[in-house]
ZAKE-237145 format. One record per residue (C-alpha): residue number from 0; residue in three letters; z, y, x. Coordinates in nm, 2 decimals. Example, Ala and Ser with C-alpha at 12.3 -4.5 7.8 and 13.67 -1.06 7.14 Angstrom:
! ZAKE-237145
keti, tordo, c3, c2, c1
0, ALA, 0.78, -0.45, 1.23
1, SER, 0.71, -0.11, 1.37
END
This chain:
! ZAKE-237145
keti, tordo, c3, c2, c1
0, MET, -3.62, -2.76, 2.00
1, GLY, -4.01, -2.86, 1.98
2, LYS, -4.09, -3.24, 1.94
3, SER, -4.24, -3.35, 2.22
4, SER, -3.87, -3.20, 2.37
5, TYR, -3.68, -3.40, 2.14
6, HIS, -3.80, -3.74, 2.12
7, HIS, -3.68, -3.96, 2.37
8, GLY, -3.77, -4.33, 2.23
9, ASP, -3.43, -4.53, 2.21
10, LEU, -3.21, -4.19, 2.20
11, ARG, -2.89, -4.42, 2.19
12, THR, -2.95, -4.50, 2.50
13, VAL, -3.07, -4.14, 2.61
14, ILE, -2.75, -4.07, 2.53
15, LEU, -2.52, -4.30, 2.70
16, ALA, -2.72, -4.30, 3.01
17, LYS, -2.66, -3.90, 2.96
18, ALA, -2.27, -3.99, 2.90
19, ALA, -2.23, -4.23, 3.18
20, ASP, -2.43, -4.01, 3.43
21, LEU, -2.15, -3.75, 3.33
22, VAL, -1.88, -3.89, 3.33
23, ALA, -1.95, -4.04, 3.70
24, GLN, -1.97, -3.68, 3.79
25, ARG, -1.65, -3.49, 3.62
26, GLY, -1.49, -3.74, 3.39
27, ALA, -1.48, -3.82, 3.05
28, ASP, -1.24, -3.54, 2.97
29, GLY, -1.53, -3.29, 3.02
30, ILE, -1.74, -3.41, 2.83
31, SER, -1.84, -3.27, 2.47
32, LEU, -2.12, -3.43, 2.23
33, ARG, -2.22, -3.03, 2.22
34, GLU, -2.29, -3.07, 2.61
35, LEU, -2.41, -3.42, 2.59
36, ALA, -2.69, -3.30, 2.40
37, ARG, -2.82, -3.01, 2.52
38, GLU, -2.80, -3.23, 2.90
39, ALA, -3.06, -3.52, 2.71
40, GLY, -3.26, -3.19, 2.52
41, VAL, -3.17, -3.29, 2.18
42, SER, -3.03, -3.15, 1.92
43, HIS, -2.67, -3.05, 1.91
44, ALA, -2.58, -3.30, 1.56
45, ALA, -2.84, -3.58, 1.74
46, PRO, -2.53, -3.73, 1.92
47, ALA, -2.26, -3.73, 1.61
48, HIS, -2.50, -3.86, 1.44
49, HIS, -2.56, -4.26, 1.71
50, PHE, -2.17, -4.18, 1.78
51, THR, -1.98, -4.03, 1.48
52, ASP, -1.76, -3.81, 1.76
53, ARG, -1.61, -3.89, 2.11
54, ARG, -1.44, -4.16, 2.06
55, GLY, -1.73, -4.33, 1.91
56, LEU, -1.92, -4.22, 2.21
57, PHE, -1.70, -4.38, 2.46
58, THR, -1.64, -4.74, 2.30
59, ALA, -2.03, -4.72, 2.27
60, LEU, -2.04, -4.66, 2.68
61, ALA, -1.77, -4.90, 2.72
62, ALA, -1.94, -5.13, 2.54
63, GLU, -2.24, -5.12, 2.72
64, GLY, -1.98, -5.17, 3.11
65, TRP, -1.86, -5.44, 2.92
66, ARG, -2.20, -5.67, 2.87
67, LYS, -2.32, -5.49, 3.21
68, LEU, -2.04, -5.67, 3.43
69, ALA, -2.08, -5.99, 3.20
70, VAL, -2.44, -6.02, 3.28
71, ALA, -2.35, -5.88, 3.66
72, LEU, -2.04, -6.14, 3.68
73, ASP, -2.31, -6.42, 3.50
74, GLY, -2.60, -6.40, 3.78
75, ALA, -2.35, -6.42, 4.08
76, ARG, -2.16, -6.73, 3.94
77, PRO, -2.08, -7.02, 4.06
78, GLU, -1.86, -6.88, 4.35
79, PHE, -1.49, -6.63, 4.31
80, THR, -1.63, -6.43, 4.64
81, ALA, -1.97, -6.42, 4.45
82, ALA, -1.75, -6.26, 4.16
83, ALA, -1.59, -6.04, 4.34
84, LEU, -1.89, -5.89, 4.49
85, ALA, -2.03, -5.82, 4.16
86, TYR, -1.68, -5.71, 3.98
87, VAL, -1.72, -5.49, 4.32
88, ARG, -2.12, -5.37, 4.30
89, PHE, -2.06, -5.32, 3.89
90, ALA, -1.76, -5.05, 3.95
91, LEU, -1.93, -4.87, 4.20
92, ASP, -2.30, -4.84, 4.05
93, HIS, -2.20, -4.77, 3.73
94, PRO, -1.82, -4.56, 3.77
95, GLY, -1.90, -4.32, 3.45
96, HIS, -1.88, -4.67, 3.27
97, TYR, -1.61, -4.76, 3.47
98, ALA, -1.41, -4.54, 3.41
99, VAL, -1.44, -4.54, 3.07
100, MET, -1.36, -4.94, 3.03
101, PHE, -1.05, -4.90, 3.14
102, ASP, -0.90, -4.66, 2.95
103, ARG, -0.80, -4.68, 2.67
104, SER, -0.73, -4.37, 2.51
105, LEU, -1.04, -4.30, 2.50
106, VAL, -1.22, -4.54, 2.32
107, ASP, -1.12, -4.79, 1.96
108, PRO, -0.98, -5.08, 2.11
109, ASP, -1.05, -5.22, 1.79
110, ASP, -1.41, -5.22, 1.79
111, VAL, -1.62, -5.55, 1.75
112, GLU, -1.89, -5.48, 1.97
113, LEU, -1.57, -5.37, 2.24
114, VAL, -1.42, -5.65, 2.21
115, ALA, -1.67, -5.86, 2.25
116, ALA, -1.81, -5.69, 2.48
117, GLN, -1.48, -5.72, 2.70
118, ASP, -1.41, -6.10, 2.65
119, ALA, -1.77, -6.24, 2.79
120, ALA, -1.67, -5.99, 3.13
121, GLY, -1.37, -6.18, 3.10
122, ALA, -1.52, -6.53, 3.03
123, GLU, -1.68, -6.43, 3.35
124, LEU, -1.48, -6.36, 3.60
125, SER, -1.22, -6.68, 3.50
126, ARG, -1.55, -6.92, 3.53
127, GLY, -1.51, -6.69, 3.93
128, VAL, -1.22, -6.86, 3.89
129, ASN, -1.24, -7.18, 3.82
130, THR, -1.40, -7.22, 4.17
131, LEU, -1.10, -7.20, 4.39
132, ASP, -0.98, -7.39, 4.53
133, ASP, -0.66, -7.35, 4.59
134, PRO, -0.33, -7.54, 4.48
135, ARG, -0.17, -7.21, 4.31
136, ALA, -0.47, -7.09, 4.10
137, GLU, -0.49, -7.53, 3.96
138, ALA, -0.15, -7.44, 3.90
139, ASP, -0.18, -7.15, 3.66
140, PRO, -0.55, -7.01, 3.59
141, GLN, -0.36, -6.75, 3.40
142, ALA, -0.19, -6.67, 3.67
143, ALA, -0.46, -6.65, 3.89
144, ALA, -0.73, -6.53, 3.67
145, LEU, -0.49, -6.17, 3.63
146, ALA, -0.50, -6.16, 4.03
147, ALA, -0.85, -6.26, 4.08
148, TRP, -0.89, -5.92, 3.85
149, SER, -0.62, -5.71, 3.99
150, LEU, -0.81, -5.77, 4.38
151, VAL, -1.13, -5.65, 4.25
152, HIS, -1.05, -5.40, 4.01
153, GLY, -0.71, -5.24, 4.23
154, PHE, -0.98, -5.20, 4.50
155, SER, -1.32, -5.12, 4.30
156, LEU, -1.08, -4.79, 4.23
157, LEU, -0.94, -4.72, 4.50
158, TRP, -1.26, -4.68, 4.70
159, LEU, -1.44, -4.53, 4.39
160, ASN, -1.14, -4.34, 4.45
161, GLY, -1.21, -4.25, 4.85
162, ASN, -0.82, -4.43, 4.95
163, ILE, -0.97, -4.69, 5.14
164, PRO, -0.88, -4.65, 5.50
165, ALA, -1.11, -4.71, 5.73
166, ILE, -1.14, -5.09, 5.89
167, ASP, -1.34, -5.28, 6.10
168, ASP, -1.64, -5.35, 5.83
169, GLY, -1.83, -5.02, 5.90
170, GLY, -1.73, -4.83, 5.55
171, ASP, -1.91, -5.14, 5.41
172, PRO, -1.73, -5.21, 5.05
173, MET, -1.90, -5.52, 4.97
174, MET, -1.81, -5.69, 5.37
175, THR, -1.46, -5.54, 5.27
176, ILE, -1.46, -5.70, 4.93
177, ASP, -1.53, -6.05, 5.11
178, ARG, -1.24, -6.01, 5.35
179, VAL, -1.01, -5.91, 5.18
180, ALA, -1.14, -6.21, 4.85
181, GLY, -1.16, -6.47, 5.15
182, MET, -0.80, -6.37, 5.29
183, LEU, -0.61, -6.40, 4.94
184, PHE, -0.78, -6.65, 4.74
185, ARG, -0.92, -7.07, 4.96
186, THR, -1.34, -7.13, 4.81
187, ARG, -1.43, -7.42, 4.75
END
């Protein structure tokens, strides 16, 4: 492999981006480090150098996804509906990350970076839930947070897998989740 084809600047970032693309196209099961190296145009040892193995690669990809989700949710404050829209938009824009983030069989759940990223995203989602003007949510914020997460996560998975029936939103997932979230939760 020639020097010009190997140099990528931040090789770790390049490999993670290619892994996210491949997961979105084929799922995580269809990806090997050797194939990932070939697709990224690097030596077959490069991914292993940065991630050791597939589990290390997917743990890093999931942590990156959780960090990106935390940023998306932070930018959506201060209302629950904005957070719900940001969550769904993230899932639809980053399907490779999203798939790996929620498959615990692929990652090291005790990885310090992964846990910190998950905690940051969870805190941002809770901030959105705290804006609800719903007596039930105010009385039981933990259950409200779980209900909100279940709503946006379930909707995202259903949409990504083509399982949402057409409703009068012109096929726009953002209009649909806005409509559904407003139906289930009262906001301030």
